[in-house]
N, C-alpha and C positions, 0 to 999 in steps of 0.2 A: 504494500500500500504506500503510495507516494503523495505527499502534500495534500492529505485529505482535510478539507474544510467543511464546516457545517455550522449554520447559525439558526437560532430560533428567536422569536420576538424578544428583543432585549438581552439576548444571551449569545455569546460566541462560544459554542460548545466545543468545537475543534478548530485548531488554527495551524494548518500545515503539518499534520501528523503523518509520519512515515514509520513503517515497521516492516520487518521481513520475518518469514517463517520457513524453515527448511524441513524436508521430509525426515520423519523420525525424530523430530525435536519437540521438546516441551518448552514453550515460551511463556513465562509468567508475565501477565499484564497487571500492574498494580497502580494504585492511586487512591486518593480520598474519594468518598462519595461525591459525585458531581465533577470529577476530574475529566470525564469524557469517555471512560472505558466502554460503557454500555452503548453509547451512541456510535462509537467506532465499530463495535462488533455488529450492531444492527445494520450498519452500512455494508459490512462484509457479507452479512446474511441476506441482504436484499430487502430488509424490513423498512429501511429508511434510506432515501436517496442522499448522496453527498452533493454539496454545492460546488465543490471543486476537488481536483486530485484525480489520480488514476490508480487502477488495480491491475496487477499482472499475476497470472497463474501460469507456472512453468515458463516464465519469461515472455508470455504472450499477453498483450493488452486485452482485457475483457471488459464487458459492460454488464453489470449486475443490476438489473432494473426490477427485480422482484425475487421472492424466495425460490421460485421455480428455477430461475436462472442460476442462483447460487447452488441449488441442489444439483443441477446439471453439471456444474463445475466441480462437484465433489466436496462442497462446503456444508458442514452440518453444525447446527447451533443448539446447545442444550442450555436453556434458560434456567435461572434460579427458580422461577415459578414454572413448573413443568407444563408442556403442551400435550396433555393426555386427555382422553375421554374416560372418566372414572367408571362409567357403566359398561364399557367395552372390555373384552378380555385382552390378555397379553398379546395374543396373535393379531387381533384386529388392530391394536394400537401400533404394533411394529410395522404393519403393512399399510397403515392408514395414509391415504393419498397416493399410494403406489401399489394398489391391490392387483393381484393376478386375476385375470378374468377368463371365462370360457363362454362363448356365445353371448357376450355382453353382460354376463352375470358373474358375481364373485366366485372364484374357484377356491372353495374352502380348503380342500385337500392341499392344493398348491400353496396357499397362504400358510397353513400349518407347517408344511414341510419347510418353507422358506424361513419361518420364524424359528423352527427347531434347529435348522442348520446354523443360523447366525448365532443363536444362544450357545450352541455347542462350540462353535469356533471361538467365542469370547469366553468360554468357561463359566457361563452364567446358568444357574439352576433355578428355574422358575416354572410353576405350574402354568401350562400354556393357555388354559381357558379360564383362569381366575380373573375376575374383573380387577383392573389395576387400582381402582379405588379401595380395594381391600388389602392391597399390598402396603408394607411399610415404606417409608420415604426412600430407604436404600433400594428396595425392589423397584419402585417407580423410576428411580434414577437409572437403574440398569436397563429398564425398558427403553428409556430415552436414548441411551447409548446404543442399544441394539437397533433402534429405529434409524439412527444416523448411519450405523455401520451397514445396514441392509441396503441403504441407498448408495453404497460404495463411496462413502465419505473419505476423502484423503486429507481434509482439514476439518478438525473438530474443535469448536469453541466450547469450553466448559465454564459457566458463570457460577462461582461459589458452589462447586459441586459437593463440598464436604460440610456445608453449613448446618445441615440437619442430621448428620451421621454420627454414630458412636465411633469410638476408637477402632473397634473390630471391623466395622463397616468401612471405615476409611482405609484400612489395610486392604480390603477387597478391591476398593476403588483404585488404589495405587497399583495393585497387581494387574488390574485390567488396563490401566494406562501404560504400564510397562509392556504389556502384550501388544497394544496398539502401536506404541513407539517402535517396537521390534519389527512390526509389519510395515513400517514406513509412513505411518500416519503422522502428520504434524498436528500438534495440539496447542491451542492458546488457552492458558489456564488462569482464570481470574480468581483471586483469593485475597482475603485480608489476613490470613494466618501465615505469619512469617516463617514459622517452623516447617510448614508444609512446602513453602516455596523453596526453602533451602534443601529439602529432601527430594523433591520431584522435578524441579525445573533445570533446564540447561542454561537458559539466559533469562534475564529480567529486564523488562522495559517499564520505566516509571512515567506515568502521565501526571501532570499537575496543571490545573486551569486550562485544559484543552491543548496542552503542548507536551511533546516528548522532552523530558528532562534529562534522561540518561538511559542507556542500554549497556549492560555488562554481562559477562559470564557470571553465573550464580556463585561460583567459587571465588570470584574477585569482588563480590558485592556483599559486605557484612550487613547483618540485619539492621543495625542501628543506622547505617548509611542509607539503606533503602528507605527506612522510615523518615530520615531527615530529607531525602530527596522528595518524598511524597508530600510532606507538610511544609517544606520550605524553611524548617527550623529544627533544632534538636529538641526532642521531647525529653522531659525528665524521666525518671525511672518508670518502667511500664506500669507498675501498680503503686498507688500512693501509700504512704505509711498509715496503718490503721491506728486510730486513737484507742488507747486502752479502755476497756470496760471497767467502770468504777466498781470497786469491791462491794459497795452497798447499793449497786444499781438494782432497782426493783424488776421483778418478772412482769413483762408486759403481756406476753402471749404464752399460754400453757395449753398444750393439746394432750389429752389423756384417752388412751384406748380407742383412737380413731380407726374406723374400719369402713372401707368402701369396696364392696365386691366388684370384680373378682381380683383386683390387683393391689389393694392397699390394706395393710394392717393385720392385726392391731399394732399401733405404734403410739408412743408418747414422747414428747419433748417440750422444752421451755426455751423462750428467747427473752433476754433481758433488754432493758433500755440501753441504747448505745451499742448494741451487738449486731453483727452480721453472722447469721447461721447459714452455712452452705450445705446443700444436699448434692452429693456426688453419686454417680452410678451410671449404668448402661441405659441406653434408650429402651423403654419397655419395663424398667424397674419400678415404675410407679411414682416417680418424682413429681411430674406435672399433675398427676391425679391427686396427690397429697395437697398441693396448693389449691387445686380446684375445689376440693372438699372443704378446705378451710374458708375459702372465699364464697362459698354458697353457689358456685357455678354447677357443681354436682352435689346431689344429696348423699350424705354419709349414712350408712346403715346404723352405726352406733358410735359412741364416743362423746367426749365433752370438750368444749373449748371455753377457756377462761381468758378474759381480758382485764388486766389490772386487778386480778384476784377474784373477779365476779364471773359466774357462769353466764354465758350468752347463748342464744339460739340463732344460728345463722342458717336459714333455710333457702335463701335466695341472695343474689348479689346486692340487692338493695339493703338487706339486713347488714351485710358486711360493710357497706358504705356508711351506714348509720353509726356503726361502731368504730369507724376510723380505720378500716382494713382496705387496702388497695391491692389490686391484682394486675400486675403488668404481664400480660400474656406473651407466650413465645411467638405467636403469629400476629404481629401488630397490625398487618394489613387486613386480615380476615376477622380478627377478634378484638383488636384494641382501638381501631380507628374506623371512621366512615370516610373513605377516600374521596368521595364526591362532595364532601362538605368542607367548609373553610377551617382554618386554624381556630378561629373564634368559636365556631359551632362545636368542634371536637373538644376543645378545652373545657367548655361549660356544660357539655352534654350530660354528665353524671350529676350535675348540681343545678338543674334548671329551676328548681323551686326557689333558689336564692336570687333569681333574676326575673321574677314575675312581679309586675307592677300592680297597682290597686285595681286596674281594669282586667287583671288576669291575662295580660299579654307579656311576652318576653321583652325585657328592656334591653335592646341591642346595644345601646350606648354603654350601659353598665357592663354588659358582656365584653365589649371591646376594651373598656378601661381595665377590667380585671385580666383579660388575656394579654394586653400590652405589658402589664406588670410581670406576668409569667414569662413572656418573651424576653424581657430584659433580665429577669432573674436567672433564667436557664440558658441565656445566650442562644436562643433559637434563631437560626439564620433564615429569615423569611422577609419578603418585601413588605408584609403587613399582616394584620389580623384576618384579612379577607382572602388571603392566598389559599387555594385548594391544597389540602394535605397531600394529595397524590403527586403534586409537583415538587415536594420537598425531598431532600436526600434521606437515606435510611436513618442516619444518625439524628437528623432533625425531626423526622417522624417519631423516633423513639422519645425525643425530648417532649414532643407534644403529648404523647401518652403520659409521661411523667407529670407534665404540667396539669393535666386533667385531674390527677390524684392529689397533687400538692395543693391545688386550689381548694380542695375539700379538707385540707389540714389532716391528711391521713398520717397516723402514727405507726401503723404496722404495714409494711410494704412487702408484698410477695412478688419477687422478681423471677420470672421464668425466661431463661436465656436472654439476659438483659442487653447483650451486645451482639446478638446474632446478625450477621450481614451488614455490620457497620465498620467503618475504617478505623485505623489505629488512633487517629487524633480524636475522633468522636468517642471511641472506647475510653480514652484517657479522661475525657470530659464526663462521661457517665460514671466512671469509677470515682472521680472527685465529687460528683453530686451525691453518690451513695455515702461517701465518707462524711460529707457535710451533713447529711440527714442523720446519721447515727451520732455525730458530734452534738447535734441538737436534741438528742434523746429518742429518736425513732428506733424501731426494731425492724430488722430486715431478715427475711428468709429468701435465699437465693438458690435457684437451680441453674446449673450450667453444664453443658457437655464438654466444655473446654476445661480440662482438669487444672491447667496452670491458673486459670481464672479463679476457680474455687480455692486453690491453695493460696493464691495471692490476696484474695479479697474477703476471706471469712475468718472470724475469730475462732469459730469452732466448725467442724465438718462432720456431718453424719453420712456414712457410706450406706446407701440404700440398695438392698437386693431383694427382689420379689416382694416389694411393697413393705418391707420391714427394715428396721435399723440393724445393719450387720455389725457396725463398729462406730465409735466416736473418737475424734481426734482433736487435739488443740491445734491452733495455728502453728505453733513452734514444733510440734511433734509429727505433723502430717508430712508424708513423703508420697510422691507419685506411686511408687511400688506398693506401699502399704495400703493406700486408699483403694487402688485398683484391685489388689488382692482381696480386700474385704468386699468390694462391690461385685466381684466375679466369683467369689467363693474359692479362689485359688490360694495356694500356699504362698506366703510372702517370701 
């Protein structure tokens, strides 16, 4: 790609961007949210036209005026939000848009054979006729890769492929990437996880503000220098220093005998004011379900929840809100935000009763004033309160979710994957916000699939296995090996 330029109203998204990819190479494409990575890859995939620049495949100038043109050139794109039909089976999704036919009708036998052969070639074991909506995220991702491969893709773009995967599933993904690389496929790998880039990439290209800042071999590009190139400055230590929990800090949240079939409990734990409690474990261990039961998003079969020493009944999310409990969900786009609404509407959505005037109408001026205060406090990068949330970067969308709950003066915050899909600079800001919250007396329960995040950001860590507490660790005593051994049931 040479000199690619792209502008949107008021924004220069790409400014003369050039990059190269060789057969059998993994090129890591990194940058903050809003740096232009997705726009550049959408141009390559034919989803967005470039304003200027050229693209050459095998040294030949090509014109990519749509996804079909990209597919014909052997270019496959695996988006962070999968392009699958949940109700259709694995076979139907793999051949979708490229179905074998006989006499104008779908040749089901040929489709099944094609899907089986590509899955075998990639070493993927999936039930062929299972609806993909019933598969785990890792399984859905394998279907996306198989779909690209069956179209004879020679260039595959992977956008945050490991964001929702456990450590074990990431190992499977990396093994598959190695197999693709050995077969001569060129892979553009977009990720915010520096440790993955060091392990899987051959070269790294850094984008910042729509421009290429630097490209180097991964062996000659230390992680701290990658981060500095991404953000234009040197970040402080990756995780901020945790403030100590006061010896006489009161217990803010206590959970006793919580059970939610079929995956949770019984389990009991406490969280004190000024404390971050981390829940570590594999995907499917029940961590999210624990938070959902506490927040009233799911009904627990049994157990008690006490807040400030008093038993409370949380049967629905509105009960949790009333008691100062906030739930920052792992899927902010589907469960934490209304993308078609403005920043103002999202921030005040859970607290509309506080913005109703005497005529029982929503006071938009009061909403805007309160939202502007949260924008300043959390440093949300937005043109204004009326900007649609869908147009914000991932890190700023996450801040809008936080603003919604902090506006309601929440004291107990349940964070499920708080930094999923956001860049390193935005992560640092979220971590500092969490530290500021506990410094002011809040209590936080945090779930993260990134073990370094749990180890770096939690005063105490509970290893969760099969919905129960397998072990407890202090911040100083926790090691990756010990926590994962407890979470998996393996010997440390």
